[in-house]
N, C-alpha and C positions, 0 to 999 in steps of 0.2 A: 705417752711415748717416752721411752728412755733414749738419751742422746749419747753418741760416742764423742761428739765434738760440739762446741758452740758454733764454730765457723769452719767450713772447708773451702779452701782457695784453690781454684783450678788454673794453673799456669804460674811458673816461677820466673817470669821476666821481672823487670823493675816494678811494674804496677802490682803484680801479684805478691811478690816478696815484701813490698812496702806495706800492702794491706795486711799480710800475715804478721809482719813485725809489729805494726801498730796495734792490731787486735790482741796479740800476745802480751804486749806491754801493758795493755789495759786489763789484764787478768783473764782473758778468754782462753779456752781450750781450742787450739787451732791445728788443722791439718793442711799442709801445703803440698799440692800434687803437681808433678812435672812429668810430661809424657816422654821427654827425651832422656837418654841415659846420663847426659851431662848437662848441668845448668850452664847457660851462657853460650852454648854451641848448638848449631852453627850460628855465627853472627849474622843478623838479618837487617842491619841498618848501617848508616855511615858513622855512627858512634859519637856524634857531636852533641854536646849539651852545654848550656851556659853555666858559668861559674856560680852565678847567683842561685840558679835552680838547685845545684848540688849542695852548695854551702848552706842553704836554708835548712836542710835536714841532716847533713852529715859533717863530721870532721873528715875532710877529704884526705885519703891516703895516696901517697905518691905512686904506689903500685897500680892504682886504678887508671892513672893518666898516661896515655901514650904521648900526648903533646898538648901544650898550652899555646893558644894562638891569640893574637892581639886584635884580630878583626876579620872581615870578609871582603873579598873583591868580587864584584858582579861584572860579567862581561856581556855586553849586548852583541847581537849578531855581527855588527861591523867592527867589533873590538873595542868600542868605547867602554872605559872602566869606571865603575862607581865603587869607591872604597869606604867601607863602614867600620867604625871601631866596634869592638866586641859588645859593648854595653847596649848598642842599638841595632845590632845585627840579628837579634832574635834568639830564641830558646835553644838553637842548635850550635851557637858559636861561643867559644871560650875554652872549653876542654874537649879534646878528642879522647874518648875513653878506650880502655881495653875492656870491651864488654865481657869477654870470657872471665876476666878477673873480677870486674865490678859486680856482675850479676851473681856470681858465686858468693862474693863477700856479703851482698845484701841478703841472700838466702841464709847465710851463716848467722847474720845478725838476727834474723827471724828465729832461727833455731836456738840461739843463745837466750832469746827472750822467752823461750818455752814452746815454740811451735814445733810440731812434728813434721819433718820434711821427707817425702818419698819421691824417687825418680823412677823412670821407665814404667810409669803407671798411667793408664789412659782412663779418663772418665767416659763411660759409655752410655749411661742412662741417668735420669733423674725423675723422681715422682714425689708428689706431695703426699704426706701422710700425717693425719692429725694436724698439729700446728707447725710441723717441721718438714724436712725433705729427706728422702732416701736416695743416696747416690751410688750408682753401680760403678765399680772400679775393676779394671783388668790389669793384672801385674804378672809378668812372666807366665802368661797363659792361664793364670788362675783368676776366676771371677769372684768378687765378694762385694758386700754392700756395707756402707757406713751411714749412720743417722746423724743429722746435724740440724741445728736451728736455722742456720743461714748458709748460703753458698755465694761465693764471690767469683765471678767469671773473669779471668784475665787470660782467656784462651784465644786472643787474637782476632783477626779479620773474620767476619761472618761467624761469630761466636756460637758454638753449639749450646753452651750453657744458656745464653740469651734466648735462643729458639726454644729450648726446653721450658723456659719460664714464660713464654708467650711474647717475647720482644722480637720484633722483626729486625734481624741483624743482616739480612741479605743486602749486598752492595751491588748496585747497578754497574754494568760494565763501563759506563762513561764516568764513573766516580771511583774507579779503582786503578791506581797507577801501577803499571807493570814495571818492575824494578830489577836491575841487574847491577852487581858491583864486583869489581876486581880489587884485590889487594895487590898493589904493584910495587916493585922495587926498581932501582936504577933509573928513576925519572927526575927531571929537573923542574923545580917550581920554587916559589917563595914559601918557605916553611912557617913563616910567621902569620900566614893567613889561610883561611879556608877559601875555596874558589868555586864560583858558580857561573855556568854558561847558560844563558836563556835564549829562547827563540826557537822557531821551527827549524832553523838551520841545524841546530844541535839536538833538540829533543821536543818533538811535537806534543804540546799539552803538558810539558814538564820542564826538566832542566838536567844538566850534567853537573855533578859535584866532584870536588877533590878535597878530602879531609886529610891533612898531614898526620903521619904517625912516626915521623923521623925526618932526617935531613933529605933522604931520597926515597922514602917509603910513604905510600899514601893509599887510602881508600878512594878509588876512582869509580864512580857509579852513575847511573842514569835512571830516571823515571819518565815514562811516556804514557799518555792516554791511548789505549788501543783504538778508541773511536776517532783519533786524530791521524792515524798512520796505518799503512798496510804492512810496514816492516816491524820486526820484533824489536824489543828493547835491546837485546844482545846485538842485533845487526847495527843499530844506531850507536851503541857503545863501542863496538869494534871499529866502526868508521872513525869515531872521535879519537880513539887510541892510535889508530894508524896515522892519522893526520897530526897528532900532537905529541905522542909519546911512543914512536915506533921502536925505540931501543929498549923500552921498559920490559920487565919480566913479570908475567902474571903468576902469582904464587898462591892465590886462593880465589874462588868464585862462589858467590852466593846470589840467590834470586828469590823474589817474593812479590807480594802485592801490598800496597799501602792505600788505605781508604782516604779519599779527599772529599768526603761527603759533607763536611761541616758537622756541627753537633747533633747528636741523637736527641730525639724529643724527650725520652726518659731512659735512664740507665737502671731503673729499678722495677721489680715486680715483687709479689709476695715471696718472702724468704730469699730474695736474690738482688745482688748488685753487680754491675759490670764496670770494669776499669780498663784503661789503656785503649788499644785498638778495638777491643771488644765493644767499647762504648763510643767508638769513633772519635777519640780524643786526639788523634793525629792532626797536626796543623794542615789545613787544606792547601796552603801555598807551598810550604816547605816539605810537607810529608813527615816532618820530625815529630816524635811523640814521647821521648824519654822524660822530659821535664813534666809534661802533663800526666804521664803515667804514674810517676812518683807522687805527685801531688794528689791525684785522684785516688791512688792506693792509700795514702794517708787519711784522706777524708772518709773512704769506705771503712777503713779499720776503726776510726773514731765512731762512726755511726753504728757499726756493728756492736761496739761496746755499749753504746746508748740503748740499742734495741734489746740486747740481752738483759741489761739492767732493768729496762721497763717491761720485759717479757712480751714485747710486741714486735712481730716480724712481718707485719703487713706492709703492703705497698705504700699505704698512706703514711705510715711511720717512716719508712725508708726514703720517702721523698726528701727528707732532710739532706740526704746525700746529693740528690739532684740540685737542691738549693745551693749547697756549698760549692760544687764544681762549676755550676752555671754562673754564680756571682763572682767566681775567681777568674778562671780562664775561658769559660763558656762564651763570654761576650766577644773575646778575641777570635775564637773559632768561628763565630757567626760572621763577624766583620771580614775575616780573611777568606771565608767562603764566597762572600760577595765580590771581593777583590779577585779571587781566583777565577770566577766565572767571567769577569771583565777581561782579565789579561789573557786567558786562553783564546779569546776571540781575536786578539790583536795579531796582525802580521808583523814580520820582522822589521819592515820600514817604520812602523809605528813605534815599536820597542826601541829602535835606534834613535828616533826623534826624542822619545822620553828620556833616554839615557843621556843624550847630548845636552838636553835642557838643564840638567843639574850636575853635569860632570865637573864644572868648575867651582862647585860649592865646597866649603870646608865642613865636611860631614862629621867631624869630631865634635862639633859644637851645636849639633842640631838633633832634635828628637825625631822619632818615627812619625809622630803626628805632624810636626812641622815639615818634615820631608815630603809627606804625601800632600799636605796643603800647598807646598811650593810647586809640586808637580801639577796639581790642579790649577794653580794660578798661571803657570806657564803653558798649560795645555787645556784650557777650559772646555773647548769643544769635545775633547776626548773623554775628560774625566769629571765634568761638572756634576754628574749624577752620583758621584762618590762623596761629595762634600759633607753630607749629613752624617756619614759614618764617623767623622773625625771632629765634629763640632762639640 
């Protein structure tokens, strides 16, 4: 079989573009395919990512950053506040990105390293042939096929690429957050922090977020579990906005689904790897996935280069990718899925009690592990079964 490419990457979000960039840097012939006509639009997330996650791989450009924040404030249903510094607030706190700019910049990096980038192109089929794959693409009404040694699926929730490869990427309704977000202007908030409201009062099975993008401009959004409420995510968000930011102007609306399933058992099959939401790499507690997508894309690109060098595209060889992401952020995904299941069952009175039990702590001097252990110590009857996760 003659090949058009070493690797075809489906989806030009952060995970896909990072995989394409890394594979191209390692000398592979790469095609990066994006179904939308513009990379980075529409924005489908709150755009938050930690400084450390971004600086690990890039020299950060000012144009990528809408706002740098110093931490996060979490509000329990009764208004009790927990303030966390950025370093311990998670992978979503530190920078608020301009995803339209950042995603395009990352795709351009891939192109500069030698990857071919095409937009407004949909992957419609995949079949294995000899030792490679044949991928059907539809662009501007024209169908054609390309031949590749490997395919990397970065095509989002319930990845079709994964299903073509025999990986069950179907997400159960109880493990898919329904999300809606407004870009709002003319609202009053502390722009030095990201803000999170938890509890059934605000968002059954999820939370409300505010990510600053300026002094009076922010992404205000919500994620809810449909199994926890009969009202839609938009109805819950509209209620929150009416009660908290009635004078604000909504200038953009986006909606989508975020998997909170915890880590997938395997993100590889013969000739195939999955990254980002396609591999269920979103955090089960926060729903955030940019940091893990970037890192997963890097790992996938490296393993793709190793596979091409070895001439081995089997599932057994590609398990190296599973080992890398599982040993890096996979353990946190597993831990946070256990925590998510625990906290989803808690009513607002319990969440208030937990928040009050640590509200007077200096959380600038405490790690996530110490914070959870302190919560367990203060509330042993509620949380004792979680202690082994943090030992």
